[in-house]
C-alpha positions as CSV (number, residue, x, y, z in Angstrom):
1,X,112.1,98.8,72.9
2,X,109.4,101.1,74.0
3,X,106.6,98.6,73.4
4,X,108.5,96.3,75.5
5,X,108.6,98.9,78.3
6,X,105.2,99.6,78.2
7,X,104.0,95.8,77.9
8,X,106.0,95.1,81.1
9,X,104.4,97.9,83.0
10,X,100.9,96.6,81.8
11,X,101.8,93.1,82.7
12,X,102.5,93.9,86.3
13,X,99.3,96.1,86.5
14,X,97.4,93.0,85.2
15,X,99.0,90.8,87.7
16,X,98.0,93.3,90.6
17,X,94.5,93.1,89.2
18,X,94.8,89.2,89.3
19,X,95.6,89.2,92.9
20,X,92.5,91.3,94.0
21,X,90.3,88.9,92.1
22,X,91.8,85.8,93.7
23,X,91.7,87.3,97.1
24,X,88.2,88.8,96.8
25,X,86.5,86.0,99.0
26,X,89.1,85.7,101.7
27,X,88.5,88.9,103.6
28,X,85.1,88.6,104.8
29,X,85.4,89.9,108.4
30,X,87.0,93.0,109.7
31,X,89.6,90.7,111.0
32,X,90.2,89.1,107.7
33,X,90.3,92.3,106.1
34,X,92.7,94.3,108.4
35,X,94.6,91.8,110.0
36,X,94.8,88.7,107.2
37,X,92.5,86.4,109.4
38,X,93.6,84.6,112.6
39,X,96.5,82.5,111.6
40,X,98.8,85.3,110.7
41,X,101.7,85.9,108.2
42,X,105.0,84.2,107.7
43,X,108.1,85.5,108.3
44,X,108.9,86.2,104.5
45,X,105.4,87.8,103.9
46,X,105.7,90.1,107.0
47,X,109.1,91.1,106.3
48,X,108.4,91.9,102.7
49,X,105.1,93.7,103.7
50,X,107.2,95.8,106.4
51,X,109.8,96.7,103.8
52,X,107.6,97.7,100.9
53,X,105.8,99.9,103.1
54,X,108.8,101.3,104.7
55,X,110.3,102.2,101.4
56,X,108.3,104.1,98.7
57,X,108.6,106.0,95.6
58,X,109.6,108.8,97.9
59,X,113.0,106.9,98.6
60,X,113.7,106.7,94.8
61,X,112.7,110.1,93.7
62,X,112.4,112.5,96.3
63,X,114.9,111.5,99.1
64,X,117.8,109.9,96.8
65,X,118.0,112.6,94.4
66,X,117.7,115.5,97.0
67,X,119.8,114.1,99.7
68,X,122.2,112.2,96.9
69,X,122.6,115.6,95.3
70,X,123.4,117.4,98.7
71,X,125.6,114.8,100.3
72,X,127.2,113.0,97.8
73,X,128.0,109.4,98.8
74,X,127.4,110.0,102.4
75,X,123.9,109.6,101.7
76,X,124.2,105.9,101.8
77,X,124.5,106.4,105.6
78,X,120.8,107.0,105.6
79,X,120.2,103.5,104.2
80,X,122.5,102.0,106.6
81,X,120.8,103.6,109.6
82,X,117.5,102.4,108.2
83,X,118.4,98.7,108.1
84,X,120.2,98.6,111.1
85,X,117.9,100.8,113.4
86,X,114.9,100.9,111.3
87,X,114.5,97.3,110.5
88,X,116.7,95.1,112.5
89,X,116.6,97.0,116.0
90,X,112.8,97.7,115.5
91,X,111.8,94.2,114.9
92,X,114.4,92.8,117.7
93,X,112.5,95.5,120.3
94,X,109.3,95.9,119.2
95,X,107.8,92.7,117.0
96,X,107.3,90.4,119.8
97,X,106.0,92.5,122.3
98,X,103.7,94.2,120.2
99,X,102.0,90.9,118.6
100,X,101.9,89.6,122.4
101,X,100.1,92.9,123.8
102,X,98.1,93.4,120.9
103,X,96.7,89.8,121.0
104,X,95.8,90.0,124.6
105,X,94.3,93.8,124.4
106,X,92.3,92.5,121.3
107,X,93.9,95.6,119.3
108,X,93.3,96.1,115.7
109,X,95.0,99.7,115.2
110,X,97.4,102.0,117.2
111,X,94.3,103.9,118.4
112,X,92.9,100.9,119.4
113,X,95.9,99.9,121.2
114,X,96.2,103.5,123.1
115,X,92.6,103.2,124.2
116,X,93.2,99.6,125.7
117,X,96.7,100.1,126.8
118,X,95.9,103.5,128.9
119,X,92.0,103.1,129.4
120,X,91.2,106.4,127.6
121,X,88.9,106.4,124.8
122,X,89.2,110.0,124.0
123,X,92.9,109.1,123.2
124,X,91.6,106.8,120.7
125,X,89.6,109.2,119.0
126,X,92.3,111.9,119.1
127,X,95.0,109.6,117.8
128,X,92.9,108.8,115.1
129,X,92.2,112.0,114.0
130,X,95.8,112.9,113.8
131,X,97.0,109.7,111.9
132,X,94.2,110.2,109.2
133,X,95.0,113.8,108.4
134,X,99.0,113.2,108.8
135,X,98.6,110.2,106.5
136,X,97.2,112.2,103.6
137,X,100.4,114.1,103.0
138,X,102.5,111.1,103.1
139,X,100.3,109.4,100.4
140,X,100.6,112.3,97.9
141,X,104.0,112.4,98.1
142,X,104.3,108.8,96.9
143,X,102.0,109.9,93.8
144,X,104.1,112.9,93.1
145,X,107.3,110.6,93.1
146,X,105.7,108.3,90.9
147,X,104.4,111.0,88.5
148,X,107.8,112.7,88.2
149,X,109.2,109.4,87.2
150,X,106.8,108.6,84.4
151,X,106.5,112.4,82.8
152,X,110.3,112.5,82.5
153,X,111.1,109.0,81.4
154,X,107.9,108.1,79.3
155,X,106.6,111.9,78.6
156,X,103.5,110.6,80.2
157,X,101.3,113.2,82.2
158,X,102.0,112.8,85.8
159,X,98.2,113.2,86.5
160,X,97.4,109.9,84.3
161,X,100.1,107.9,86.4
162,X,98.5,109.0,89.5
163,X,94.8,108.0,88.4
164,X,96.3,104.4,87.2
165,X,98.2,104.3,90.6
166,X,94.8,105.3,92.4
167,X,92.3,103.0,90.4
168,X,94.7,99.7,90.8
169,X,95.8,100.0,94.2
170,X,92.1,100.9,95.1
171,X,90.9,97.8,93.2
172,X,92.9,95.3,95.2
173,X,92.5,96.9,98.5
174,X,88.9,97.5,98.4
175,X,88.5,93.9,97.0
176,X,91.2,91.7,99.3
177,X,92.2,94.2,102.1
178,X,95.7,93.2,103.9
179,X,95.7,89.8,102.4
180,X,95.6,91.2,98.8
181,X,98.1,94.0,100.3
182,X,100.5,91.3,101.7
183,X,100.7,89.0,98.6
184,X,101.3,91.9,96.7
185,X,103.7,93.4,98.7
186,X,105.5,89.9,98.7
187,X,105.6,90.2,94.8
188,X,106.3,94.0,94.9
189,X,109.1,93.5,97.1
190,X,111.2,90.9,94.8
191,X,110.7,93.3,92.1
192,X,112.1,96.4,94.2
193,X,115.0,93.9,94.9
194,X,115.9,92.8,91.5
195,X,115.5,96.2,90.4
196,X,117.9,98.0,92.6
197,X,120.5,95.3,91.9
198,X,120.0,96.1,88.4
199,X,120.2,99.6,88.4
200,X,123.4,99.5,90.5
201,X,125.1,97.3,87.8
202,X,124.1,99.8,85.1
203,X,125.2,103.0,87.3
204,X,128.5,101.5,88.3
205,X,129.0,100.7,84.6
206,X,128.2,103.9,83.2
207,X,131.0,105.7,81.5
208,X,130.6,108.8,84.1
209,X,131.4,106.2,87.1
210,X,133.6,103.7,85.5
211,X,133.6,101.1,88.0
212,X,135.5,103.3,90.5
213,X,136.7,106.4,88.5
214,X,134.0,108.3,89.1
215,X,133.6,107.3,93.0
216,X,137.4,108.4,93.4
217,X,136.3,112.0,91.7
218,X,133.4,112.3,94.1
219,X,135.7,111.6,97.3
220,X,138.4,114.4,96.0
221,X,135.0,116.6,95.6
222,X,134.1,116.4,99.2
223,X,130.9,114.3,98.1
224,X,132.5,110.8,99.5
225,X,130.9,108.9,102.3
226,X,132.5,111.1,104.9
227,X,131.8,114.7,103.3
228,X,135.2,116.1,104.0
229,X,136.4,119.6,103.9
230,X,135.6,122.5,106.0
231,X,132.6,122.5,108.4
232,X,129.7,123.9,107.4
233,X,129.2,127.9,108.9
234,X,125.5,127.1,110.5
235,X,126.2,124.1,112.9
236,X,122.6,123.3,113.3
237,X,121.5,124.0,109.3
238,X,124.9,122.7,107.9
239,X,125.1,119.8,106.2
240,X,126.6,117.5,108.6
241,X,123.6,117.9,110.9
242,X,121.0,117.9,108.3
243,X,122.6,114.3,107.3
244,X,122.2,113.3,111.3
245,X,118.5,114.5,111.5
246,X,117.7,112.7,108.3
247,X,119.1,109.4,109.6
248,X,117.4,109.6,113.1
249,X,114.1,110.8,111.3
250,X,114.2,108.0,108.9
251,X,115.6,105.1,110.9
252,X,113.5,105.7,114.3
253,X,110.4,107.4,112.9
254,X,109.3,104.0,111.4
255,X,109.1,102.7,115.1
256,X,105.8,104.6,115.7
257,X,104.4,104.5,112.2
258,X,100.7,103.0,112.3
259,X,101.1,101.3,109.0
260,X,104.6,100.0,110.0
261,X,103.7,98.9,113.4
262,X,100.5,97.2,111.8
263,X,103.0,94.4,110.3
264,X,103.7,93.2,113.8
265,X,100.1,92.8,114.6
266,X,100.0,90.4,111.7
267,X,103.2,88.4,112.2
268,X,102.4,84.4,112.8
269,X,104.9,83.2,115.7
270,X,108.2,83.3,116.9
271,X,109.9,81.6,113.9
272,X,108.0,84.1,111.6
273,X,109.6,87.0,113.8
274,X,113.0,85.5,113.7
275,X,112.7,85.2,110.1
276,X,111.1,88.6,109.8
277,X,113.8,90.2,111.5
278,X,116.6,88.8,109.5
279,X,114.9,89.2,105.7
280,X,113.4,92.9,106.6
281,X,117.0,93.9,107.5
282,X,118.4,92.7,104.2
283,X,115.8,93.8,102.3
284,X,116.3,97.3,104.1
285,X,120.0,97.1,103.4
286,X,119.6,96.7,99.7
287,X,117.1,99.1,99.3
288,X,118.0,101.7,101.1
289,X,122.1,101.6,100.2
290,X,121.0,101.1,96.7
291,X,119.0,103.9,96.5
292,X,121.1,106.3,98.3
293,X,123.9,105.2,96.7
294,X,122.8,105.9,93.2
295,X,121.4,109.2,94.3
296,X,125.0,109.8,95.7
297,X,126.3,109.7,92.2
298,X,124.3,112.5,91.1
299,X,126.9,115.2,90.9
300,X,129.1,113.1,88.4
301,X,125.9,113.3,86.1
302,X,124.7,117.1,86.7
303,X,126.3,120.4,88.0
304,X,122.9,121.6,88.8
305,X,119.6,119.5,89.3
306,X,117.8,119.0,86.2
307,X,115.1,121.8,85.6
308,X,115.9,123.4,89.1
309,X,114.4,120.5,90.9
310,X,116.1,117.9,92.7
311,X,113.0,115.7,92.8
312,X,114.1,115.2,88.8
313,X,117.7,113.9,89.7
314,X,116.9,110.1,89.7
315,X,114.4,110.3,86.9
316,X,116.6,111.7,84.5
317,X,119.6,109.8,85.7
318,X,117.4,106.7,85.0
319,X,116.5,107.9,81.6
320,X,120.0,109.0,80.6
321,X,121.8,105.6,81.9
322,X,119.1,102.6,81.4
323,X,118.6,101.1,78.1
324,X,115.3,101.0,76.5
325,X,113.8,97.5,77.5
326,X,114.9,98.0,81.1
327,X,113.2,101.1,81.9
328,X,110.0,99.4,81.9
329,X,111.4,97.1,84.7
330,X,112.4,100.1,86.7
331,X,109.3,101.8,86.2
332,X,107.4,98.8,87.8
333,X,109.8,99.0,90.5
334,X,109.2,102.2,91.7
335,X,105.4,101.6,90.9
336,X,105.8,98.5,93.1
337,X,107.0,100.5,96.0
338,X,104.3,103.3,95.6
339,X,101.4,100.7,95.3
340,X,102.7,98.8,98.7
341,X,103.1,101.9,100.5
342,X,100.1,103.5,99.4
343,X,98.2,100.5,100.2
344,X,99.3,100.2,103.5
345,X,98.6,104.0,104.3
346,X,95.1,103.6,102.8
347,X,94.3,101.0,105.0
348,X,96.0,102.5,108.1
349,X,93.8,105.2,107.8
350,X,90.2,103.7,106.7
351,X,90.8,101.4,109.8
352,X,91.2,104.3,112.2
353,X,88.3,106.5,110.9
354,X,86.0,102.8,110.9
355,X,86.9,101.2,113.9
356,X,88.4,103.8,116.2
357,X,86.1,106.6,115.5
358,X,82.7,105.2,113.8
359,X,82.7,102.1,115.6
360,X,84.6,103.1,119.0
361,X,82.7,106.7,119.4
362,X,80.0,106.9,117.3
363,X,77.8,103.6,116.7
364,X,79.6,101.0,119.1
365,X,77.3,98.5,118.3
366,X,77.6,98.1,114.2
367,X,77.6,94.9,112.8
368,X,80.9,93.1,111.5
369,X,79.6,93.2,108.1
370,X,78.9,97.0,107.9
371,X,82.3,97.9,109.4
372,X,84.1,95.9,106.9
373,X,82.0,97.4,104.1
374,X,82.7,101.1,105.4
375,X,86.4,100.3,105.9
376,X,86.6,99.5,102.2
377,X,84.7,102.3,101.1
378,X,86.9,104.5,103.3
379,X,89.9,103.1,102.2
380,X,88.6,104.6,98.4
381,X,87.8,107.6,100.0
382,X,91.5,108.1,101.3
383,X,93.1,107.3,97.9
384,X,91.1,109.6,96.1
385,X,91.8,112.4,98.7
386,X,95.6,111.9,98.5
387,X,95.3,111.7,94.5
388,X,93.7,115.1,94.7
389,X,96.1,116.7,97.1
390,X,99.1,115.1,95.0
391,X,97.5,116.7,91.6
392,X,97.1,120.1,93.1
393,X,100.9,119.7,94.8
394,X,102.4,118.9,91.4
395,X,100.1,121.7,89.5
396,X,101.1,124.5,91.8
397,X,104.4,122.9,93.1
398,X,103.7,123.6,96.8
399,X,106.5,122.0,98.4
400,X,109.0,119.4,97.4
401,X,108.4,115.6,98.0
402,X,111.0,114.7,100.5
403,X,109.7,117.5,102.9
404,X,106.0,116.5,102.5
405,X,106.8,113.0,103.8
406,X,109.2,114.3,106.5
407,X,106.5,116.4,107.9
408,X,104.4,113.6,108.0
409,X,107.0,111.1,109.5
410,X,108.2,113.6,112.0
411,X,104.5,114.3,113.2
412,X,103.4,111.0,113.6
413,X,106.5,109.8,115.2
414,X,106.7,112.4,117.5
415,X,103.2,112.3,119.0
416,X,103.2,108.7,118.9
417,X,106.8,107.2,119.9
418,X,106.9,107.6,123.5
419,X,103.6,106.2,124.0
420,X,104.0,103.6,121.8
421,X,107.5,102.2,122.8
422,X,107.4,102.6,126.3
423,X,103.9,101.7,126.3
424,X,105.3,97.9,125.0
425,X,108.1,97.9,127.0
426,X,107.4,99.5,130.4
427,X,104.4,98.9,132.7
428,X,104.7,102.3,134.7
429,X,103.8,104.5,131.5
430,X,100.9,106.8,132.8
431,X,98.0,107.9,130.8
432,X,99.0,111.7,131.5
433,X,102.3,111.0,130.1
434,X,100.7,109.6,126.7
435,X,98.8,112.7,126.5
436,X,101.6,115.0,127.1
437,X,103.4,113.5,124.5
438,X,100.5,113.5,122.1
439,X,99.4,117.0,122.7
440,X,102.9,118.4,123.5
441,X,104.4,117.0,120.3
442,X,101.5,118.5,117.9
443,X,102.0,121.7,119.4
444,X,105.6,121.7,119.2
445,X,105.7,120.7,115.9
446,X,103.8,123.8,114.4
447,X,105.9,126.1,116.8
448,X,109.1,124.9,115.9
449,X,107.9,125.2,111.9
450,X,107.3,128.8,112.4
451,X,110.3,129.4,114.9
452,X,113.0,127.5,112.9
453,X,111.5,128.8,109.7
454,X,111.7,132.4,110.7
455,X,115.3,131.9,111.8
456,X,116.3,130.3,108.6
457,X,114.5,133.1,106.7
458,X,115.8,135.8,108.5
459,X,119.3,134.2,107.6
460,X,118.5,133.9,103.8
461,X,117.3,137.8,104.2
462,X,113.9,137.0,103.4
463,X,111.6,137.2,105.8
464,X,108.1,136.8,104.5
465,X,105.1,134.5,105.9
466,X,105.4,132.2,102.6
467,X,109.3,132.1,103.0
468,X,109.0,131.2,106.6
469,X,106.6,128.4,106.3
470,X,108.7,127.2,103.1
471,X,111.8,127.2,105.2
472,X,109.9,125.8,108.3
473,X,108.6,122.8,106.4
474,X,112.1,122.2,104.7
475,X,113.3,121.8,108.2
476,X,111.0,118.9,108.8
477,X,113.6,116.0,109.4
478,X,114.9,118.2,112.1
479,X,111.7,119.0,113.9
480,X,110.6,115.4,113.8
481,X,113.6,114.4,115.6
482,X,113.2,117.0,118.2
483,X,109.7,116.2,118.6
484,X,110.4,112.2,119.0
485,X,113.0,113.2,121.6
486,X,110.5,115.3,123.3
487,X,108.0,112.4,123.0
488,X,110.2,109.7,124.6
489,X,111.7,112.0,127.4
490,X,108.2,113.5,128.4
491,X,106.5,110.3,128.4
492,X,109.5,108.7,130.6
493,X,109.7,111.6,133.1
494,X,106.0,112.6,133.2
495,X,105.4,109.0,134.2
496,X,107.2,109.1,137.5
497,X,104.9,112.1,138.4
498,X,101.7,111.0,137.5
499,X,98.9,109.0,138.7
500,X,99.6,105.2,138.0
501,X,97.3,103.4,136.1
502,X,95.0,100.8,137.5
503,X,96.6,97.3,138.3
504,X,93.8,95.4,136.4
505,X,94.9,97.6,133.0
506,X,98.4,96.8,133.9
507,X,97.7,93.0,134.4
508,X,95.7,93.1,131.0
509,X,98.3,94.4,128.8
510,X,101.3,92.4,130.3
511,X,100.1,89.4,132.1
512,X,97.0,87.9,130.7
513,X,97.7,84.5,129.4
514,X,96.9,84.1,125.6
515,X,96.9,81.2,123.3
516,X,100.1,80.6,121.5
517,X,102.1,83.4,123.3
518,X,105.8,84.3,121.8
519,X,108.3,84.0,124.1
520,X,111.7,85.3,124.1
521,X,115.1,83.4,124.4
522,X,115.0,84.0,128.2
523,X,111.5,83.2,128.7
524,X,112.0,79.7,127.0
525,X,114.9,78.9,129.0
526,X,113.2,79.8,132.4
527,X,110.3,77.9,131.3
528,X,112.5,74.7,130.4
529,X,114.0,74.9,133.6
530,X,110.8,75.3,135.7
531,X,109.6,72.2,133.8
532,X,112.6,70.3,135.0
């Protein structure tokens, strides 16, 4: 049966390599490589690309295990929030507006969008550097999650899995770019969907859950949907507020991550956006709810986290519950989630360095062919850097998977959510306000790491630099939410008291006629009345 599991994994990897070879001649230009050409993607492929980028190995291994063990079944509210706010509402508010504005401005990346929306080349350079630096721990957390699963379930060293993941992802990313990534995302999304449904069935049918008896036990132990019992002693750091911060970070943070926003750039038309909104919401609900529900069952299986590490919870649950023969499919599920996210993150990072730093500031007349090749090479470099950091993290146990991801999400979303979201929605957003958000949130992140870290270390009675740093990074969901709130509020308020942008910039972003503009329902109705 183990042979069957290994065969399933090998066949999956061969399939990913075959896709890379198939798409190798479809990414000849920068637009092909980064935006899948001029036509864009249909709704299903856009939705699966969004969903598989949103949910990686981190949700299954890091988040579901850690927070399921901490909050019980109440962890499913994170998945529900992700579906409603991170998928449905995000697509409703941002997809059409982002697509239209990026076409008007001919913006290929988030830093490129900031440059053309606010007319400031320095903003492009600074935002590109921030994105590259803080996507690295995100990618490393993906590697660590996958390495944990394979080392526990199959007794394969984590570093071996990291190298295989890096090699296959780098191969199809180098050859096919976003075209290959979107095609693999579609296949990977189907695998993730089916895999989660199978996992739910087997965990509910396991003796320790028993199709409902275990859920009753969780509720009696205050680990049910609403975490009953006495409130935590410390309100700000207690279980209730921790859960709220996690819901807000993972649901709103995705509104301003460059790798998820990129999916709106490439969506084809109004029909694709409608499809993408529905499909991505359903996908997020099934994956998010399923992962956190399984994590919420953890205390039925273990009194303490295996090995004293909550990152081990889900791998051990999978190993103990699922039969041989299905382990390969579930391993492919996590592998698929990891590869899709890693490809999107690598593409986002290589594009900001190539387009926004190299072509944007160093060699503005660089030919398209050279820029495309440089982007391919830098995608490989980013994969290598993330692999090395992930290996060092697993070797020296620097921090937990969930907190590495939380720090990355919180910092990026804190810097960019105000300038991006208000920049798309509101004509009066100013250049100064955008700078206040980007620099202010970056500084605020590091200040809060040490302020909150010191406070928590002081409560624990162990005030050392290492403990302060550990506790501060551990509070990354709270810090990320505070920084996102600061970003939105500061961008809005400062815009009222600072110099407005030149009228030509506003017209370029909001009013410039474009071919195949995607209209809202109200705009379509008005156009019909005007025609009459």
